[in-house]
N, C-alpha and C positions, 0 to 999 in steps of 0.2 A: 294634056296638062295634069290630069289626075295621076298619071304614072310618075311624073317628075316630082310632084309634091310628096308622094308616098316614099320615093327613093330618098329624098332629103330628110324626111322624118326618121327613116330607118338608119341613115348615116348619123344623125344627131344622137339617136339612142345608142348606137355602137360606140360613139365617142364618149358618151357619159359612162358607159360600161367600162371603157378603157381606163378612164380616170379612176373609177372605183377599184378596178383591179390593181392599178398602179399604187393607189393609196394602201390597199391591203398588202401589197408586196412590201412597201416600206414598213408597215406595222409589223409584219411577220419578221422582217429583217432585224428590226429593233428588239423584238422578243427573243430572237435567236442570240443576239449579242448579249442581252441580259442573262439568258440562261447559261451562256458560256462563262460569264463572270461567276455565277452561282456555283457552277461545277468546279471552277478553278479554286474558289474559296473552300469548298468541301474537300477537295483533294489536298489543299494546303493544311487544313485543320486535321485531316486524318493522319498526317505524317508527324504531328506534334505528339510527343509522349504524354500519357495520361497525367503524370505528375506535374508536367508543365502547364496543364490546364487548370490546376488548383489555384485558388486565390492565395495571395501572399500570407494572409493570416493563418490559413490552414497549413501551408508549407512550413511556416515558422514553428507550429506546434509539432510537426513531424520531426523537425531538426532538434527540438528540445528533447526528444526521446532518444536521440543518437548522440551519445556522449563522447565516444572515442574517435569518431571519424569526421569531426566537423571541419578540420583543416583541409581534408581531402574534398569534402563537399563544397567548400568555398571555391575550389578550382574547377568545378564541373561546368559552370556557366556564369555569365555576368549577372543574370537574374538571381541565381542561388547565392552568389557572393553578396549581392545587395541586400537580400533578405536576411542573411546571417549577420551582416554588419549592422542592420537596422533593428535587430531583436535584442534588447538589453538583457533579457533573462538568459540568453545563451552565454553571455560574458560574465554573468553573476555567479556561475557555478565554479568555484575556485578549489582545485586540488593543488595545494601549495607545493607538493613535491615536484610538480611539473615546472615550477618557476625557480628552481634552485639556480642561484647565480644569475637570475634574469629579472631583477627588480624593475627594469625599464619596461619589459614586456608585461609584467604584472600591472604596473600603473596604467599602461595603455588599455588593457582589458577591463580594468576597473572603471576607466573613463567611458568606455563603450557601454558598460553596464548601466550608466546613468544613475537613476535612483532606484533601480530594481533591488528587491531583497537579495541578500548575499547568502549563498550556501558555501560553507568553508569546511574542508576536510584536511586534517593535520595528521601526519605520521611521526613527526619529530620537530624539535625546536630548531628553527632556521631564521636567519636575519630577515628574510622577506616577509615574515609575519608582521613586522612593524608597518609595512606598507598597507596591509589589510586593516590593521587596527585603527588607522586613520579614518576608516569607514565603519567603525564598530557599531554605529547607530543603525546600520543597515543589515547587520548579521541576523538572519532569520533562522538558519540551520547551522549547527556546529557539531562536527564529528571529530573525535580525538581517538586515535588508534595506537599511539605510542608515545613514550617519554612524557607521561601524564604530568608528573610533578613539574618538570621544566616548562611545559607548555602553559600550565595553569599559572605558573609564576609570572608569565608574560601578561596574563589577564588580571593581575593583582589589582590594578587601579583603573580597570576598564569597565564602563557601564554598558550593558547590552539591552537597551530598552525594547528591541524588536525580536529578541531571541525567543522562539517558540518551541524549537525541537533541539534536544541535546542528546547525543550518543557518545558514551565514553567507554572505552575498553580499559578497565582499571589495571590490568596486568598485575594483579595481586597487591597493588598499593592500597593504602587506606582510603576508604570512600569519603572520609571527612575532609579530604583535600578539596572537595567540591563545594563545601558549605559557603565560603566567601563568594563563589561564582553564583550560587543560587540567590544570594541577597542582592546581587546586581542585575538579575534577570527577572524583572517583575512580570513579564508576559509569558514565562515558561509554561507550556502546556503538555509537551510530550517528552518523556524521559526514558532513555534506554541505557541501562548499565550492564556491561558484560564483564566476564571474568571476575565476578565477585568472590572474594576470599576473606580478606582482612576486614575487621569491623573498625568502627571509629575508635580513635585513641584518645582524643582530647575531650574535655568536658565543655559544656556550653548549652545554650538554649536549644530546645527541641521544637520542631514543627510537627504538628499533627497529634500531639499527645493530649489525651482527653481529660485526665484527672491529675491530682497532685501526688500520686504515688511515685516511687523512685523511677526515674526515666530509663527505659530500656535503650541501650546504646544504639540498636538498629534503627529506631524510629528517627534518628537524627540524620540519616544519610539521604532522606527523600523529602523534597518540598511538597508535602502531601496536600496542602491547602489549595494549590493552584492546578494540579495535574488533572488532565482529562484522559491521557494515555500513559501507561507505565509498562515497561518491559524489563524483567530482571533475568539474568543468566549467570550461573555460577554455583559455588559451594556455600550453602547457608547453614550447614549442619550445626555450627557453633553459635548461631545467632541467638540472642536472648530476647525472646518474644513473649509479651504478655497478652492475654486474650483481650480483644477489643481495645487495644492500646493506641492504634494509629488510625486516624480519621481522614478519609479521602472524600470530602464533601461533593466534589464534582467529577470524580473519576468515572469514565465510561467504558474504558477498555483496559484489560489486564492480561499480560502475557507472562507466564512463569516457565522458566527453564532452569529451575533451581533444585537443589537436592532435597529440600523439605518443604514442598508446597503447602501441605496441610497446616503447618505451624503458621505460615504467612497468612493463609486464609482465615485462620482463627484469630489472628492479631488485628485484622483490618476491619474497619467499618466503612462501607462504600455504598450508600443508599441509591446512587445513580448508576451503578455498574450494570452494563448491558451485555458486554462481550467478554468471555474468558477463553484464553488459549493456553494449552499445555503442550510441552514437548520435552522429552528427555534429551537434552543437547549438552554435550561436553560436561556431563555431571556423573561422577562416580558415586557409588553407594547411595543410590536413590532411596529415600526413606518412604516407606509405604505403611500407612496406618489409617484407622478410621478418623473421621472428622469429629472433633469434640466441641460442641456448642450448638446454638440454634441455627439451622439452615435458613430460617425465615429471613435473615439479613441479606440473603442473595435472591430474594423473590423476583427482583427486577431483571435478573440475567436471562436474556432471551436467546443468546447464541453461544454455543460452545464449539471450539475447534480443538481437535486432538491430532497433533502432527507427529510424524516420525522425526528421527534425527536427520542431519544432512546426508548421512549414508543410507537412509531409508530403513533403518532398523528400529524395532520397538521391543525392549526387553520385558521380561516377566513382571518386574515390579511396576513398570509403567502401565502394563495392562491391568494390574490390580488396582492401581490408582484411578484408572479410567472408570472402573466399577464404582469407586467411592465418589467420583465426580458426579455420577448419575444420581447419587443420593443428595449431594450438596446443592447442586443446581437443578432442582426438581421442576422449575418453571420453564425449561428450555423449549423454544418453538422451532429453532433452526440449528441443526447439528452438522458439522463438517468433520469427517474423520478419515484417517488412512485405513485401508482394508484390514491391516493387522489388528486394529482395535475392534473390528466388527465381531469377530468370533466370541471373545469373552463377554461382550455386551448382549448378544442375542442367544447365547447358550443357556439352557436351564441350569440353575444352581440353587443351593440351599443356604440360607442365612438364619440368624437367630430370629428375625422377624418374619421370614418367609420360608416355611418348611415344605411347601408343596413343590412338586417337580417342575411345574410349568413357569415358575418365576424366572424372569430374566432381568438383569440390571437395567436394561434400556426401558423396561416397563415403568420405571420411575418418571420417565419423561412422558407423562400422560397427555401433555398439551403439544407434543411434537407435531409440527406441520410439514417440515421439510427436512429430509436427510440426504446429505451428499457424501458418497463413499468414493474416495480417491484410490487409484490403482486397483480397481476391482478386478478380481480374477475368478472366473467361473470354474477354473480347474481345481480350486480348493473345495473338494466335495463336502467335507464335513461342515465347513462354514456355510456353504451353499444350502445344505439341508436345513440347518437351524434358521438360517436367514429367511428362506422361502416360507417356512412355517410361521415365523413371526410376521413377515410382511403380508402374508395372506390374510391375517387377522387385521392388521393395521390399514390395509388398503381400503377396507370397507369404511374406515373412519376418516378418509380423505387425505391420507398422508401422501405428499409429493416426494418421489424418490428420484435421485439423480446419481447414476453410476458412471464413473469416469475411469477409463483404462488408459494404458500408455498410448494407444493409437486412436481410440474412438471415444466419443462422449455420447451416452445414451440417457434419455429422459424416460 
């Protein structure tokens, strides 16, 4: 009897083990199926391009940077088209010449822009401008490159409450044509005037004049009280400028590509000016002379940029002016310059005030913390010799140097 009882107990044990193994089999089978799903999802995700994994908001920001190919981008995929259609800022950048004889398309794009600020670029007077002027309250940026008088005439009775940035290529017309526009753009902060030649011709009130002396005609062409950024390009040789006659109470950045920058610097008072940029661009007969007046009025200027022309050239007078700027803006902390400006600034020279051989114009920037040199070329041996001698001394004072060449960037 004992043998039969033992056999039955062993059978029961084996049956329980069979059930356990069967349950384990089902569990492993379920795990296998789940892992297959995970692998399939990973394979599917790996075949999706990186750009299609970006969220719609980031994708829209990328499309905003691509101005000329948006029509092609919209045909890439349904998602891209949906993102483009749903991004008002894409449709608020209006280059009016692209809508010639297409007022219906212009209206459609303006509707898609909803209430986004409008950026408007004009090259000539065309009937489609009337369509945009019905949205004048949204114009944030206005760029005028041609037929200035005719275009401004269309704005004669238009108020631009949101206009903050204005760029005008005057094409030798009188700058006083802009005066009525200034009065109807109370939010204007950034002004860029190109191809300056003719001065104001009409008489009238002046903005920015400090005293009751006879009004210099040049001070009328700029709404000095409201500007934070100002850029001027052209021939200013015949401008009549009086010292400290134009007050820019909130100006922070000034770019000069004019023939007589020193006269303009002497004429302005800009207590909040922090950034100055100079370039000899489209200017003949550049006037180079020392600064007359107290340089203390530019004590707040912390950054100076010395740029070449679009062709990459820097003429002798521009190099001489760069030396003078070292004297005018003596509180500079951050300087950016093209390689061609470097040699005259780090080379020893003699002046009336500095007769010792080791004086360099760049030494006036005693507080310099960061120097960025663009298009740096080690092959220019003479520049390299004086530069290394100067930098060896400044390195011990904590100067951060950034050298940029055509192919590499070196810190």
